[in-house]
N, C-alpha and C positions, 0 to 999 in steps of 0.2 A: 729330504726323505718324507717329514712331516707334512710339507706342502703337497707332495704327491698323493699321501694318504688322504688329505683333506679333499683334494679334487676327486678322488675316487669315491669318498663317502658322498659328497655333494652330488656326484653323477647318479647314484643309486640310492639316494635319500628316500625316495618313494617306496622302493622295494623293501629297504631296511625297516623302515617305520611300520609299513603295512604288514609285512610278514611277522615281525616280532610282536607288534602290539596285539594283532589279531590272534596269535598263537597263545599269548599269555592269557587273554580274557576267555577264549573259546575252550581252551584246555582246562582252566580252572573251573568253568561252569560244568563241563562234563564230568570231571573228576569228582567234584564236590557232590553232584547229583548221585553218581554211582557209588561213591563211598557211603552216603547217607542211606542209599537204598538197599545196598548189599551187605554192608558191614564186613567186606572180605578184601583184605588189602591185596592179595594176589589177583584177583578180578580187576581191582582198580588199576594196578600196574600193567596188567596185560592189556586192558582196554586203553590205558593212556598211551602205551607204546604204540599200539596199532593205530590209534587216533592221530597221534603226531605224525607218524610216518605217511599215512594215507593223505592227510590234510597237507603236508609239506609238498608231497608230489602233485596234489591237485593244485595248490597255489603256484607252484613253480610252472606248472603247464599252463594255467590260467594267465600268468604273468607273460610267459613267452608268446603265448597267442595273442593276448591284447597289445603286447609292444609290437608284435609283428604286423598286426592289423593297423595299428596307429602308423607305423613305418610306412606301410602301403599307402595309405591315405596321404601321408606327408609327401612321398615321392610323386604320387599321382598330382597333387597339387603343383608341386614344382614343375612338373612336365607342362601341366595346363598353363602355369604363369608364364614359363618360357614360350610356349606357342603363342600366347596371347601378346607377350611383348615383342616377339619376332614379327607378328603381323602388324602391330602398331609401328615398328621401326620401318617395316617395308612401305606402309602407307605413307608415313611421314617423309620418307626419302623420295618417294614419288612426287609428293606435293612439292617438296623444296626444290628437286630437280626441275619441275615444270616452272616454278617461279624464276629460278635462276635462268632457265632458258629464255623466258620472256624478257629478262633484263639483258640479254645478248651476251651471257657468260660463255666462254668457250668450253669445250667437252672437257679439256684438261683442268680447267679452273673448277668446273662443276664436279669432276671426280675428286680433286683434292679437298674441296669443301665437304662433300659427303663423307670422305673417308675421316676427316678430322671430327665431324659430328658423331659419326658412328663410332669411333674410339672413345669419346667422351661418354656417349650414352651407355656403350657396354660397361665401362667402368661404373658408372652410376647405378646401372641395374644390378651388377654384382654386389655393390655395397649394400643396397636396399635388401637384396635377398639375404645378405650375410647377417644384417641386423635383424631381419624379420625372423629367420629361422634358427639362429644360434641358441635360443631358449626355448625351442619347441619341446613340449613335455612328451615324455615317453617314447622318443625316437632318437635320443641322443646316444644310445649304446646298443650293443648287440643284443637282440631279443633273447638268445640263448644265455648269455651271461646275466641278464635282467632276471630270467627265470631260475638260474642257479642261486643268485643272491637272495631271491624271495624265498626259495626252498631251504636253504642254509640257515637263514634267520629265523623261519618258521620252526624248523628243528630245534634251534637253539632256545628260542623263546618258550617252547613247550616243556623245557626241562625245569623251569622255575617252579611251576606248581606241581609237577610230578615227583621230583627228587624226594621231598619229605616223606613220601609214602614208603621209600626204600628204608627209612631209618626209624619210622614210628608206626604205631598201630593205627587203624582207620580213624578212630575217634580223636587220637592225639595228633594226627597229621593234618586234619583240616585247617586248624588255625595257622600252623607253619606255612601251609600251602598257599593260604591267602596272603599271608605276610610276605612270602617270597615273590608273590605275583605283584604286589604293591610296589615292593622293592625294585623288581625288574622294570616296572612301568616308570618309576620315579627315575632310575638310572638311564632309561631309554631317552626320556624327556631331557635330562641334564645333559647327556652326551650329544644330543641333537642340537641343543643350543651351543655347545662349545665348538661344534664343527660348522654349523651354518650361521652362527651369531645369535645373540640373545642373552637373556638372563638364565643361568643354568638352574637355580632353585626354583624359579617362576615356572619355567618350562617343564621341570621334573613334577611339581606338584600339579600343574595343569594336566600333564599326561596321565598321572595317576588318578586324578579326581574325574576327569572325563570318562576314561575307560571303566573305572570302578562303578560310576554312576551308571553306565551303560549296563554293567553286569548286574547291578542291583535292579534296575528296571526290568531286566529280563527274568530275574528270579521272582520279583513281585507279581509279573504277568504269569509265570508258571505257577505260582501259588494260587492265584485268582482262577485260572483255568482248572487246575486240580480240584479245588474247592466246588466249582460249578459242576464238574462232572463226577465228583464224588470219589477221586482217588487221591489217597494220602500221599504227599511229595514232601520230604523232609528239607 
């Protein structure tokens, strides 16, 4: 059972990490800005719920469309490779047949030789394609399922920075919201390492550090722009 769960997680690791991490950081940024600007916890909660729902649908749709597009490119490439390999095989067969005829082989002998070569070549081509395509990104699963996974984990991730506003006042909820987001990022990195391999603590700290650094840079840019245009942003 655990082995099956591990395989499913590995299958959708891109959607899980992308949806969960993006929701944590994006939702935290918006909620903190709205909380500081309005000082109204009801507005923060309403905007947070609408934001998470709309963004989850958007991310799910985007994941579906991107996975579907990648799958179409992948299938087209397979068709092109198959046509190219078939043409190469036909050309090779004609060349070999001409050479065998020149050496006075009978038609029956030539047919047997070409059949044997064709069987070996077909097996080789299938093995090459299997090895080449088995790890193709973004096309290993149904685009619909990929979209659902992305949307669900975006919804789940957005709850971490939002939930504190249900229990605290606006000013008191900001720090718990940031703390919950950092905790969520750490647990995401830790869980990722446990499922796909790696050091849990290192992966957790890396996920939290990189994501919160990006959030901090965005905050600093916002402050600089607000100072430049003369609008106060908390």
